[in-house]
C-alpha positions as CSV (number, residue, x, y, z in Angstrom):
1,M,60.5,74.0,69.1
2,E,58.7,77.5,67.5
3,N,62.3,78.9,67.9
4,P,65.4,76.8,66.9
5,P,67.7,79.8,67.6
6,L,66.0,80.5,70.9
7,F,66.5,77.0,71.8
8,K,70.0,76.8,70.8
9,T,71.0,80.1,73.1
10,W,68.8,78.8,76.2
11,I,70.8,75.2,75.7
12,H,73.9,77.5,75.7
13,C,72.9,79.6,78.6
14,A,72.4,76.3,80.7
15,S,75.9,75.3,79.7
16,V,77.5,78.6,81.3
17,Y,75.4,78.3,84.1
18,Y,76.4,74.5,84.5
19,Y,79.9,75.0,84.1
20,A,80.1,77.8,86.5
21,I,78.2,76.2,89.4
22,K,80.7,73.4,89.1
23,G,83.5,76.1,89.3
24,H,84.9,75.9,86.0
25,W,85.0,79.8,85.7
26,S,88.1,80.3,83.7
27,Q,87.9,77.2,81.3
28,Q,86.4,78.0,77.6
29,T,85.7,74.2,76.6
30,P,85.0,73.2,72.8
31,Y,81.4,72.4,73.6
32,L,80.6,76.0,75.4
33,L,82.4,77.1,72.1
34,S,80.4,75.3,69.9
35,T,77.1,76.2,71.6
36,H,77.9,79.8,71.6
37,S,78.7,79.9,67.8
38,T,75.9,77.9,67.1
39,A,73.6,80.1,68.9
40,L,75.4,83.3,67.2
41,E,75.3,81.6,64.0
42,M,71.7,81.0,64.0
43,M,70.6,84.3,65.4
44,S,72.4,86.3,62.9
45,K,70.2,84.6,60.6
46,Q,67.2,85.6,62.5
47,M,68.8,89.3,62.4
48,Q,68.5,89.3,58.9
49,S,65.0,90.1,58.4
50,P,63.0,93.2,60.4
51,V,60.3,91.0,60.1
52,T,61.9,87.9,62.2
53,A,64.4,90.0,64.0
54,S,62.3,91.5,66.7
55,S,59.9,88.6,67.4
56,D,59.5,88.0,71.3
57,Q,61.6,84.7,71.0
58,N,64.5,86.5,69.4
59,I,64.2,89.1,71.8
60,L,64.9,86.4,74.9
61,A,67.4,84.8,73.0
62,V,69.5,87.9,73.0
63,W,68.8,88.8,76.7
64,G,70.1,85.5,77.0
65,L,73.6,85.9,75.4
66,A,73.5,89.3,77.4
67,V,73.3,87.7,80.6
68,H,75.5,84.4,80.1
69,G,78.6,85.9,78.5
70,W,81.1,83.1,79.8
71,E,84.0,85.9,80.3
72,H,81.5,88.2,82.4
73,F,81.0,85.9,85.1
74,T,82.7,87.1,88.3
75,P,85.0,83.9,89.7
76,P,84.2,83.1,93.4
77,G,85.4,85.0,96.3
78,A,84.5,88.0,94.5
79,K,82.9,90.9,96.3
80,R,78.8,90.4,95.9
81,P,76.5,92.9,96.6
82,N,74.5,92.7,99.9
83,Q,71.9,89.4,99.9
84,S,69.2,88.6,101.9
85,S,69.0,85.2,104.0
86,M,67.7,83.2,100.8
87,K,70.7,84.4,98.4
88,L,71.6,80.5,98.2
89,V,68.1,78.8,97.2
90,Q,68.3,77.0,94.3
91,S,72.0,78.6,93.4
92,L,70.1,81.8,92.8
93,E,73.4,83.4,94.0
94,R,75.5,82.9,91.1
95,Y,73.1,85.2,89.1
96,S,74.7,87.8,91.6
97,L,78.0,87.5,90.1
98,M,77.2,87.8,86.9
99,K,77.9,91.2,84.3
100,F,76.0,92.0,81.0
101,V,77.6,91.4,77.7
102,P,77.9,94.9,76.4
103,L,77.3,93.9,72.6
104,H,74.2,91.9,73.5
105,L,72.9,94.2,75.7
106,N,73.4,97.0,73.1
107,G,71.5,94.4,70.7
108,L,68.5,93.8,72.9
109,A,67.9,97.5,73.8
110,A,68.0,97.9,69.8
111,L,65.7,95.2,69.2
112,V,63.2,96.3,71.6
113,E,63.0,99.9,70.5
114,M,62.7,98.1,66.9
115,R,59.7,96.2,68.0
116,G,58.3,99.4,69.8
117,G,58.5,99.2,73.4
118,L,58.7,96.8,76.2
119,D,54.6,96.9,76.0
120,Q,54.5,95.3,72.4
121,I,56.6,92.4,73.9
122,R,53.3,89.6,73.6
123,L,55.1,86.6,75.1
124,E,53.9,86.1,79.0
125,G,56.7,87.2,81.0
126,A,59.1,88.1,78.8
127,A,58.6,91.9,79.2
128,P,59.9,91.9,83.2
129,I,63.0,89.8,82.1
130,V,64.2,92.1,79.6
131,S,63.2,95.2,81.4
């Protein structure tokens, strides 16, 4: 993979989502802690240089960390926003239960600003996701 920190971040995001759909809402497993700390360590190294910090891949990685914070999932049974009749398609309703991690969201905003705005993101489909 071209960007190992992005790959590690997405492994962590997928793991958080997997545990959430399995109903493990309040358990920080050793595996999740490991994937999270590895992703943060790798991203920290990328953030040391202004050249690598604001790459498209790193912006996506920080977005993933911003929306996949374990402690920011809302447990089942919590009040959800009104959803369409298609809300259960592919378990997408899980995303309505998520809250953003403010620290990573602030970092995301700073990276997009460093990059020169959303219109400077060249990776196809990335700008709409992070906006």
